[in-house]
PAZAPA-4460 file (N, C-alpha, C; in steps of 0.05 Angstrom, whole numbers, plus 32768, in hexadecimal, padded with zeros to 4 digits):
% residues 266
    n_x    n_y    n_z   ca_x   ca_y   ca_z    c_x    c_y    c_z   seq   type   mol
   88EE   874F   8400   88E2   8754   8422   88FC   8752   8435     1      M     A
   88F3   8768   844A   8906   876B   845A   890D   8758   8471     2      E     A
   891A   8745   847B   891C   8738   8492   8927   8746   84A7     3      I     A
   8918   8746   84BA   8921   875F   84CD   8913   874C   84ED     4      N     A
   891E   8758   8506   8918   8748   851D   88F1   874B   8517     5      R     A
   88EA   875D   850E   88D0   8766   8519   88BA   874E   850B     6      S     A
   88C5   8743   84F6   88B4   8730   84DF   88BB   8713   84E1     7      N     A
   88D9   8712   84EA   88DF   86FA   84E4   88D0   86DE   84FC     8      I     A
   88CB   86E2   8512   88AF   86D7   8521   8898   86CE   850A     9      N     A
   888E   86E4   8504   8878   86E1   84EB   887A   86D1   84D7    10      E     A
   888E   86D2   84C8   888D   86C9   84BA   8897   86A9   84B8    11      L     A
   88AD   86A2   84D5   88B1   8682   84CE   889B   867A   84D7    12      V     A
   8885   8689   84E9   886C   8676   84F3   8857   8671   84D6    13      N     A
   8853   8684   84D5   883B   8685   84BB   884B   867A   84A1    14      K     A
   8860   867A   849C   8863   866D   8483   8874   8656   8488    15      C     A
   8878   864B   849B   887D   8630   84A5   88A3   862E   849B    16      N     A
   88AF   8640   8499   88CD   863E   8494   88E0   8640   84AD    17      V     A
   88D4   862F   84C3   88ED   8632   84DD   890A   8620   84D3    18      R     A
   891C   8639   84DB   8932   862D   84D9   8942   8610   84DF    19      P     A
   894A   8600   84D0   894F   85E6   84CF   896A   85E0   84DF    20      D     A
   8972   85D8   84EF   8990   85CC   84F6   899D   85BE   84E6    21      K     A
   8994   85B0   84D5   89A3   859B   84C1   89AD   85AB   84AD    22      D     A
   89A1   85B9   84AA   89A8   85D7   848F   89BF   85EB   8497    23      Y     A
   89BD   85E7   84B3   89C8   8602   84C4   89C3   861F   84BC    24      G     A
   89A4   8619   84B7   8995   8635   84B5   899B   864E   84CF    25      Q     A
   89A3   8665   84CC   8999   8676   84DD   899F   868D   84D0    26      N     A
   8983   869B   84D1   8977   86AD   84C3   8981   86CA   84C7    27      F     A
   898F   86DC   84BD   899B   86FB   84C5   8980   8700   84C0    28      L     A
   8979   8717   84D8   8969   8729   84DF   896F   8744   84E5    29      I     A
   898B   874F   84DC   8994   8763   84DE   899B   8778   84C3    30      E     A
   897D   8783   84B7   897E   8791   849F   899D   879D   8498    31      P     A
   89A8   87AE   84A6   89BB   87BF   84A8   89D4   87B5   84A2    32      L     A
   89D5   879B   84AC   89ED   8784   84AC   89EE   8779   848B    33      I     A
   89D5   876F   8488   89C6   8761   846E   89D9   877A   8457    34      S     A
   89CC   8794   845E   89D4   87A4   8445   89F3   87A5   843D    35      Q     A
   8A01   87AA   845D   8A18   87A6   8459   8A29   8790   8449    36      K     A
   8A1D   8778   8455   8A2C   8767   843F   8A28   8766   8426    37      I     A
   8A0D   8772   8419   8A02   876B   83FE   8A16   8783   83EE    38      T     A
   8A1A   8797   83FC   8A2F   87AE   83FB   8A47   87AB   83ED    39      D     A
   8A56   8799   83FC   8A6A   8791   83FB   8A6E   877C   83E5    40      A     A
   8A5B   8770   83D6   8A61   8761   83C0   8A63   8777   83A0    41      L     A
   8A53   878B   83AC   8A61   87A3   8392   8A4B   8798   8379    42      E     A
   8A3A   8798   8372   8A2C   8789   835E   8A22   87A3   8353    43      V     A
   8A24   8794   8334   8A0F   87A7   8324   8A03   8797   830F    44      N     A
   89EB   87A0   82F9   89DC   8797   82EE   89E8   8784   82E0    45      K     A
   89FA   877E   82CE   8A0A   8772   82C4   8A16   8753   82CD    46      D     A
   8A15   8759   82ED   8A27   873F   82F9   8A0D   8721   82FD    47      D     A
   8A18   870F   82F9   8A07   86F6   82F1   8A19   86ED   8313    48      K     A
   89FF   86F1   832F   8A08   86F1   8348   89FC   86D5   8350    49      V     A
   8A0E   86C6   8363   89FD   86B1   8373   89F9   86B1   8393    50      L     A
   89EA   86B1   8391   89DE   86B7   83B7   89DE   8696   83BD    51      E     A
   89ED   868F   83D2   89ED   866F   83DF   89DE   8675   83FE    52      I     A
   89CD   8661   83FE   89BB   865E   8413   89AA   8677   8421    53      G     A
   8994   8683   8408   898D   869F   840F   8977   869A   8422    54      P     A
   896B   867D   8433   895F   8681   8447   8944   8695   8440    55      G     A
   893F   86A9   8458   892B   86B0   8443   8929   86CC   8437    56      L     A
   8944   86D0   8433   8945   86E5   841F   894D   86FD   842B    57      G     A
   8968   86FF   8445   8971   871D   845E   8983   8729   843E    58      S     A
   8993   871B   8435   899D   8724   8421   899A   8729   8406    59      L     A
   8982   8711   83FE   8974   8713   83DF   8963   8738   83D9    60      T     A
   895E   873C   83ED   8947   8754   83F5   895D   876C   83E5    61      H     A
   8974   8768   83EE   898A   8780   83EA   8999   877B   83CE    62      Y     A
   8999   875F   83C2   89A2   8758   83A5   8988   875C   838E    63      L     A
   8971   8751   8399   895C   875E   8382   8965   876F   836F    64      E     A
   8956   876C   8352   895A   8781   8347   8979   878E   8341    65      N     A
   8984   878A   8354   89A4   8798   8345   89B6   8788   833C    66      K     A
   89B6   876C   8334   89C3   8757   8328   89AB   8740   831D    67      C     A
   89BD   872C   830B   89B6   8717   8302   89B7   870C   8318    68      D     A
   89A4   86FF   832B   89A7   86EB   833F   8997   86CF   833F    69      L     A
   89AC   86C3   8344   899E   869D   834B   89A1   869F   8366    70      D     A
   898C   8691   837A   898E   8689   8391   8990   8675   8393    71      V     A
   89A4   865D   839F   89A6   8647   83A8   899F   863E   83C0    72      C     A
   898C   8625   83C5   8988   8621   83E7   8982   8604   83DE    73      D     A
   8987   85F5   83F2   8981   85D5   83EF   896E   85CB   83F7    74      I     A
   8958   85E0   8412   8948   85E3   841B   892E   85EF   8402    75      D     A
   8915   85DF   8409   8904   85E2   83F0   88F2   85FD   83FC    76      N     A
   88ED   85FB   8415   88DD   860A   8424   88E5   8624   8422    77      R     A
   8905   862C   8425   8913   864E   841C   8905   8657   83F4    78      M     A
   890E   863D   83EF   890E   864A   83D0   88EE   8652   83CF    79      I     A
   88DC   8639   83D9   88B9   8643   83D5   88B9   8660   83DC    80      D     A
   88BD   8664   83F5   88B8   867C   8406   88BF   8695   83F1    81      F     A
   88DA   869B   83E6   88EC   86A9   83D6   88DD   86AF   83BE    82      L     A
   88CB   8699   83AC   88BF   8697   8396   88A2   86A8   839A    83      I     A
   8897   86AB   83B7   887C   86B9   83C2   8887   86DB   83BF    84      V     A
   889E   86DE   83CC   88A2   86F6   83D1   88B2   8709   83B7    85      F     A
   88BE   86F7   83A3   88D0   8700   8396   88C6   86FD   8372    86      Y     A
   88BA   86DF   8372   88B1   86D9   8357   88C3   86D9   8342    87      K     A
   88BF   86E5   8333   88D6   86DE   831A   88ED   86ED   8314    88      D     A
   88F5   8702   8331   8909   8717   8333   891B   86F9   832F    89      N     A
   891E   86E3   833D   8936   86DF   833B   893A   86C2   8331    90      I     A
   894F   86B8   832F   8951   8695   832B   894F   8684   833C    91      N     A
   8947   8674   8341   8944   8659   8353   894E   8640   834F    92      Y     A
   8965   863F   8364   896C   8624   8361   896D   8619   837B    93      I     A
   895D   8603   837A   8951   85EC   8392   8970   85DC   838B    94      L     A
   897C   85D8   83A0   8999   85CB   839A   89B0   85D0   83B2    95      N     A
   89C1   85B8   83B8   89D6   85C3   83C0   89EC   85C4   83B5    96      D     A
   89F4   85E4   83BC   8A06   85FA   83AD   8A17   85DD   839E    97      V     A
   8A2D   85D5   83B2   8A40   85C1   839F   8A39   85B1   8388    98      R     A
   8A21   85B1   8388   8A17   859E   836F   8A0A   85A9   8355    99      K     A
   8A19   85C7   8355   8A0D   85D6   8342   8A2A   85E1   832D   100      I     A
   8A2D   85E9   831C   8A3C   85F6   8309   8A3B   8615   8311   101      D     A
   8A50   8617   8321   8A4F   863C   832D   8A64   8644   8317   102      I     A
   8A6C   863C   8307   8A89   8647   82F6   8A7E   866A   82EA   103      S     A
   8A60   8667   82E3   8A58   867C   82CE   8A4F   8694   82E5   104      K     A
   8A55   8692   82FC   8A4A   86B3   830E   8A6B   86C5   830F   105      Y     A
   8A5C   86E0   830D   8A71   86EE   8313   8A7A   86F6   8331   106      D     A
   8A62   86F2   8343   8A64   86F0   835D   8A56   86E5   836F   107      K     A
   8A63   86DC   8380   8A54   86C4   8398   8A50   86D7   83AD   108      I     A
   8A36   86D1   83C2   8A35   86DD   83DC   8A28   86BE   83EB   109      I     A
   8A28   86C3   8404   8A13   86A6   840F   8A23   86B1   842E   110      G     A
   8A0F   86A1   8440   8A12   869B   845C   8A10   8680   8457   111      N     A
   8A2D   8674   845A   8A34   8656   845C   8A2C   8646   8473   112      L     A
   8A24   8632   846E   8A16   861E   8483   8A33   8619   8493   113      P     A
   8A36   8623   84B2   8A4B   861B   84BB   8A55   8603   84C7   114      Y     A
   8A4A   85E8   84BD   8A56   85D0   84B9   8A61   85C2   84A1   115      N     A
   8A5E   85CD   8488   8A6C   85C9   8472   8A7F   85E4   846C   116      I     A
   8A86   85FD   8474   8A8B   8611   8475   8AA5   860B   8461   117      T     A
   8ABE   8604   846C   8AD3   85FA   845E   8AD0   85F3   8445   118      T     A
   8AC5   85DB   8440   8AB6   85CA   842E   8AB3   85DE   8418   119      E     A
   8A9B   85F6   841D   8A91   8604   8409   8AA3   8614   8404   120      L     A
   8AB7   8624   8414   8ACC   8636   840C   8ADE   862C   83FA   121      V     A
   8AE3   8613   83FE   8AF8   8605   83E8   8AE8   85FC   83CC   122      A     A
   8ACF   85F7   83CE   8ABC   85F2   83B4   8ABB   8608   83A5   123      F     A
   8AB6   8624   83B0   8AAF   863E   83A9   8ACB   8649   8395   124      L     A
   8AE7   863B   83A5   8B03   8645   839C   8B02   8639   837E   125      L     A
   8AFD   8620   838B   8B0A   8605   836D   8AF9   8611   8355   126      I     A
   8ADD   8613   8359   8AC7   860F   8344   8ABD   8625   8334   127      N     A
   8ABF   864B   834C   8AB4   8660   8343   8AC9   8668   8333   128      G     A
   8ACF   8666   8310   8ADE   8666   8306   8AE1   868A   82FF   129      D     A
   8AC7   8692   8300   8AC8   86A5   82F8   8AB8   86B9   830B   130      N     A
   8ABF   86BA   8323   8AB6   86C4   833D   8ACB   86D8   8345   131      A     A
   8AC8   86F1   8339   8AD7   86FC   8345   8ADA   870C   8360   132      K     A
   8AC2   870D   8365   8AC5   871A   837F   8AAB   8709   838F   133      R     A
   8AB3   86F9   83B0   8AA1   86EC   83C4   8A98   86FE   83DD   134      M     A
   8A82   86FB   83E8   8A7C   8708   83FD   8A69   86F1   8408   135      V     A
   8A80   86E5   8421   8A75   86C7   842F   8A6F   86D0   844D   136      L     A
   8A61   86C4   845C   8A5D   86C8   8478   8A5F   86A4   8480   137      M     A
   8A6B   86AB   8496   8A7B   8690   84A1   8A83   8690   84BA   138      C     A
   8A7A   8677   84CD   8A87   867C   84EE   8A9B   8688   84E9   139      Q     A
   8A9D   8699   84FB   8ABF   86A7   8504   8AD5   868F   850F   140      S     A
   8AD1   8679   8514   8AE9   866D   8514   8AEE   865B   84FB   141      E     A
   8ADA   8652   84F0   8AE0   864E   84D6   8AEA   865B   84C2   142      A     A
   8AED   8672   84C8   8AFE   868C   84B1   8B15   8687   84B6   143      F     A
   8B1F   8683   84D4   8B3B   867D   84D4   8B48   866A   84C9   144      N     A
   8B36   8650   84C6   8B42   8639   84C0   8B4B   8635   84A0   145      R     A
   8B3B   864D   8489   8B47   8651   8472   8B56   8662   846D   146      F     A
   8B5A   866F   847F   8B6D   8694   847B   8B8B   8698   848D   147      Y     A
   8B88   8681   849E   8BA8   868D   84A9   8BB6   867F   849E   148      D     A
   8BCF   8689   849E   8BE0   867E   848E   8BF9   867A   849E   149      V     A
   8BF5   8673   84B5   8C09   8666   84C7   8BF7   8653   84E0   150      S     A
   8C09   8640   84EB   8C01   863F   8508   8BE6   8620   84FE   151      G     A
   8BD7   8617   850F   8BCC   8602   8510   8BAD   85FF   84FC   152      E     A
   8BA7   8619   84F8   8B8D   861B   84E6   8B96   8623   84C5   153      N     A
   8BAF   861F   84C0   8BBD   8622   84AD   8BBD   8606   84A2   154      Y     A
   8BB4   860B   8487   8BAE   85EE   8477   8BAA   85EE   8462   155      G     A
   8BAA   85DF   844C   8BA8   85DF   8429   8B96   85F6   8423   156      P     A
   8B7E   85F7   842A   8B6F   8617   842A   8B79   8627   8422   157      L     A
   8B7E   8633   843F   8B8E   8648   8442   8BA2   864F   842C   158      S     A
   8BAF   8640   8422   8BC6   8646   840D   8BB5   864A   83F0   159      V     A
   8BA3   8638   83E4   8B8F   8641   83D2   8B7F   865E   83CD   160      L     A
   8B77   8664   83EA   8B68   8674   83EC   8B7B   8691   83E8   161      L     A
   8B98   8692   83F8   8BA8   86A7   83F2   8BB5   86AC   83D4   162      H     A
   8BBD   868B   83C5   8BC5   8695   83A8   8BAD   869E   839A   163      L     A
   8B9A   869B   839C   8B83   869C   8388   8B7D   86BE   8390   164      L     A
   8B7B   86CB   83A6   8B6E   86E6   83AA   8B74   86F0   83C2   165      G     A
   8B62   8704   83CA   8B70   8714   83D9   8B4F   8712   83F6   166      E     A
   8B54   8711   8404   8B3B   8707   841B   8B3E   872B   842E   167      S     A
   8B23   8726   843F   8B21   8740   844B   8B08   8740   8463   168      K     A
   8B0B   8742   8474   8AF9   873A   8488   8AE4   875A   8483   169      K     A
   8AD6   8758   8482   8AB5   8768   8489   8AB0   8774   849E   170      I     A
   8AA8   875F   84AD   8A94   876E   84C4   8A98   874D   84D9   171      L     A
   8A92   874F   84EE   8A86   8739   8500   8A6D   873E   8502   172      T     A
   8A5B   8727   8501   8A42   8724   850A   8A36   8710   8527   173      V     A
   8A32   8725   8534   8A2B   8713   8552   8A17   8700   8552   174      K     A
   8A14   86F3   8562   89FA   86DE   8563   89D5   86E3   8561   175      P     A
   89DA   86FE   8573   89BF   8708   856A   89B4   8717   855A   176      G     A
   89CA   8719   8543   89BC   871E   852A   89AA   870F   851A   177      S     A
   89B2   86F4   8523   899E   86DD   8515   8988   86D4   852B   178      F     A
   8975   86C3   8513   8963   86B6   8521   8964   869F   8519   179      Y     A
   8967   8688   8522   896E   868B   853D   898C   868C   853F   180      P     A
   898A   869A   855A   89AF   86A2   8561   89C3   868F   8561   181      A     A
   89D0   8686   854E   89E9   866E   8553   89F1   8672   8570   182      P     A
   8A08   865F   857A   8A16   8665   858A   8A31   866F   858C   183      K     A
   8A37   867E   8573   8A53   868B   856D   8A52   86A7   855F   184      C     A
   8A67   86B4   8560   8A65   86CC   854B   8A60   86C2   852E   185      N     A
   8A61   86CD   851A   8A67   86CF   84FD   8A78   86DD   84F2   186      S     A
   8A81   86D9   84DB   8A92   86EE   84CE   8A86   86EE   84AE   187      L     A
   8A85   870D   84AB   8A85   870B   8488   8A9F   8713   8484   188      V     A
   8AA4   8709   846A   8AC1   870C   8458   8ABE   870C   843B   189      F     A
   8ACF   871D   8437   8ACD   8721   8414   8AE9   870F   8407   190      S     A
   8AE3   870A   83F0   8AF7   86FD   83E3   8AFB   870C   83C9   191      F     A
   8B10   8711   83BF   8B13   8721   83A0   8B25   870E   8397   192      L     A
   8B27   8709   8389   8B34   86F5   836A   8B46   8705   835C   193      Y     A
   8B5C   8700   836A   8B7B   8714   8362   8B8F   86FA   8360   194      K     A
   8B8E   86EB   8350   8BA0   86CA   8355   8BC1   86D9   8350   195      P     A
   8BD5   86CE   835C   8BED   86D7   835C   8BFB   86C2   8344   196      I     A
   8BEC   86AD   833B   8BEE   8698   832D   8BDB   868A   831C   197      T     A
   8BE0   8681   8304   8BCA   866E   82F8   8BBD   8665   8308   198      A     A
   8B9A   8661   8303   8B8B   8659   8317   8B96   863C   8318   199      K     A
   8B99   8629   8302   8BA5   860A   82F8   8BC3   8607   8312   200      E     A
   8BCF   8620   8313   8BE9   8614   8327   8BE3   861F   833F   201      V     A
   8BCE   862C   8348   8BC4   862F   8366   8BB5   8612   836B   202      A     A
   8BAB   860B   835B   8B9F   85F0   8363   8BA4   85DA   8362   203      L     A
   8BBD   85DA   8354   8BD2   85C3   8353   8BED   85C5   8377   204      N     A
   8BEF   85DB   8380   8BF9   85E4   8399   8BE6   85DE   83AD   205      V     A
   8BCD   85E6   83A8   8BBB   85D9   83B8   8BB9   85BC   83B8   206      Y     A
   8BB9   85AA   83A9   8BB5   8590   83A8   8BD2   8583   83B9   207      K     A
   8BE5   8595   83AF   8C05   858D   83BA   8C05   858A   83DE   208      M     A
   8BF4   85A6   83E1   8BF6   85AA   83F9   8BE9   859A   8407   209      C     A
   8BC8   858D   8406   8BB9   8577   8411   8BCB   8567   8418   210      K     A
   8BE2   8557   8409   8BEB   854A   840B   8C01   8552   8425   211      S     A
   8C0A   855D   841F   8C28   856D   8432   8C12   8573   8452   212      L     A
   8BF7   857B   845A   8BF9   857D   8463   8BE1   8563   8476   213      F     A
   8BE3   8550   8469   8BD7   8537   8474   8BE0   852D   848D   214      S     A
   8BF8   8534   848B   8C0B   8530   84AB   8C16   853F   84BC   215      N     A
   8C07   855B   84C6   8C10   856A   84CB   8C25   856C   84DE   216      R     A
   8C29   8553   84EA   8C40   854D   8501   8C5B   8548   84FB   217      R     A
   8C5B   853E   84DA   8C73   853B   84D1   8C7B   8554   84BD   218      K     A
   8C97   8555   84BE   8CA6   856B   84B1   8C9D   856F   8493   219      T     A
   8CA2   8580   8484   8CA5   8582   8468   8CAF   8577   845B   220      I     A
   8CCA   856C   8468   8CDA   855E   845C   8CCE   853B   8459   221      Y     A
   8CC8   8535   846F   8CB9   851A   846E   8CA2   8518   8459   222      N     A
   8C8B   852F   845D   8C73   8531   8448   8C7C   8533   842B   223      N     A
   8C92   8543   842D   8C97   8545   8405   8CA4   8527   83FD   224      L     A
   8CB2   8517   8410   8CBA   84FE   8401   8C9B   84EB   83FC   225      K     A
   8C85   84F0   840D   8C6D   84D8   8403   8C68   84E5   83EC   226      N     A
   8C65   84FA   83DE   8C66   8504   83C0   8C72   8503   83B6   227      I     A
   8C92   8507   83BC   8CA5   850A   839F   8CBC   84F1   83A3   228      Y     A
   8CC6   84EE   8399   8CCF   84D1   83A1   8CF2   84D9   839F   229      P     A
   8CFF   84E3   8386   8D13   84F7   838C   8D1C   8502   83A3   230      D     A
   8D2B   84FC   83B4   8D2E   850B   83C9   8D44   851A   83C9   231      V     A
   8D55   851B   83BA   8D68   8527   83A9   8D60   854B   83A6   232      D     A
   8D44   8543   8395   8D33   8558   8393   8D2E   8568   83A5   233      K     A
   8D1F   8558   83BC   8D12   8567   83D0   8D27   8579   83E1   234      I     A
   8D3D   856A   83E5   8D4B   857B   83ED   8D5B   8598   83DA   235      N     A
   8D5D   8594   83C5   8D64   85A8   83AC   8D4B   85C3   83B1   236      E     A
   8D31   85B4   83B3   8D1E   85CF   83BD   8D24   85DB   83CD   237      V     A
   8D25   85CC   83E2   8D1E   85D2   8400   8D3B   85E7   840B   238      L     A
   8D4C   85E4   83F9   8D65   85F5   83FF   8D63   860B   83EA   239      N     A
   8D57   8604   83D8   8D51   8626   83C3   8D41   8633   83D2   240      K     A
   8D2E   8625   83DF   8D14   864A   83EE   8D1B   8645   840F   241      L     A
   8D3A   8637   8414   8D41   863B   8436   8D2C   8635   844B   242      D     A
   8D22   861A   8441   8D0E   860B   8454   8D1E   85FA   8461   243      I     A
   8D2B   85FF   8476   8D2E   85E7   848A   8D25   85CA   8483   244      P     A
   8D2C   85B7   848C   8D21   8598   8485   8D0B   8595   849F   245      I     A
   8D0C   85A0   84BA   8D03   8596   84C2   8CE5   85A4   84CA   246      N     A
   8CE6   85BA   84B6   8CCA   85CE   84B7   8CB4   85C4   84B1   247      T     A
   8CA3   85C5   84BF   8C82   85B8   84BB   8C73   85C9   84A9   248      R     A
   8C61   85C2   849D   8C4D   85C6   8485   8C43   85E4   848A   249      P     A
   8C3C   85E3   84A9   8C2E   8602   84B2   8C42   8611   84B7   250      E     A
   8C5A   8612   84AD   8C6B   862A   84B2   8C73   8635   8494   251      N     A
   8C6B   8636   8486   8C76   863A   8461   8C58   8647   845B   252      I     A
   8C5F   865C   844E   8C4D   8670   8440   8C3F   8662   8425   253      S     A
   8C2B   866F   841F   8C1D   8666   8409   8C30   8670   83F4   254      P     A
   8C3B   8683   83EC   8C52   868A   83E0   8C61   8673   83D4   255      Y     A
   8C6F   866D   83F2   8C86   865D   83EE   8C77   863F   83E9   256      T     A
   8C60   8639   83EA   8C5C   861B   83DC   8C5B   8620   83C0   257      Y     A
   8C54   863A   83BC   8C50   8640   8391   8C68   8633   8394   258      L     A
   8C7B   8648   839C   8C99   8643   8391   8CA2   862B   8391   259      K     A
   8C95   861B   83A3   8CA1   85FB   83A3   8C98   85EB   8392   260      M     A
   8C7A   85EF   8390   8C6D   85E7   8378   8C7F   85E3   835F   261      Y     A
   8C89   8600   8358   8C8F   8606   833D   8CB2   85FA   8343   262      E     A
   8CBB   85F5   8351   8CDB   85E9   8355   8CD0   85CF   8353   263      L     A
   8CC3   85C1   8357   8CB6   85A1   8356   8CAF   8597   8333   264      F     A
   8CA8   85B0   832A   8C8F   85B2   8316   8CB0   85A8   82FC   265      S     A
   8CC4   85B9   8304   8CDC   85C0   82ED   8CE6   85AA   82E5   266      K     A
***
């Protein structure tokens, strides 16, 4: 069923599915935007697809019958609502997505709860072993926290994201396109899995960067000393990469971190 401005009030009142602030629920009520988001996932009949936080089915409506679809929501009211309208056409999972096995999915889509966006993106990248494409919506400001590759937003998750694939902004969604309207713009982006190194290596680089970024005020040299005891080796690696010892972690690119890890691993 299409979710739009005309039927949203009747649905939430009649079916007692008012959005819950604790779950960060904001229902998308612009069908054209919903269709653009699902089109970006490029699904086909053979795809095993996971939709995270389907809510009332704004995106589900455009995915039904186009793929092998699982929907996962932590709120039983949403699952009960979808069962009424979609019956057996969809597989339903009542759970926190962070507690299920997502390795079997070819593609993943969802409107991420604002309060755990960064944690969820990390979970999807680390555990979505077969997900070749993801299309996700999040708070615009949150996107910068895991996409930027320099400055104060840059961090370990940015490194992992860029080592594992290509991300692209698809569209900005204004607050008025939701019920209720959030206080900020949302951003839809796609992630295409195109790793520049083995995933195991990328994850090890990510772990290394979590240590290096733990104290952003320290130089890369001082942070490296906390995880690598061999000072001579640290100097050797930094020299090979032409990194001054007073450089801070946010001034080193994801690819350079990959080279750094490879040099320390030798």
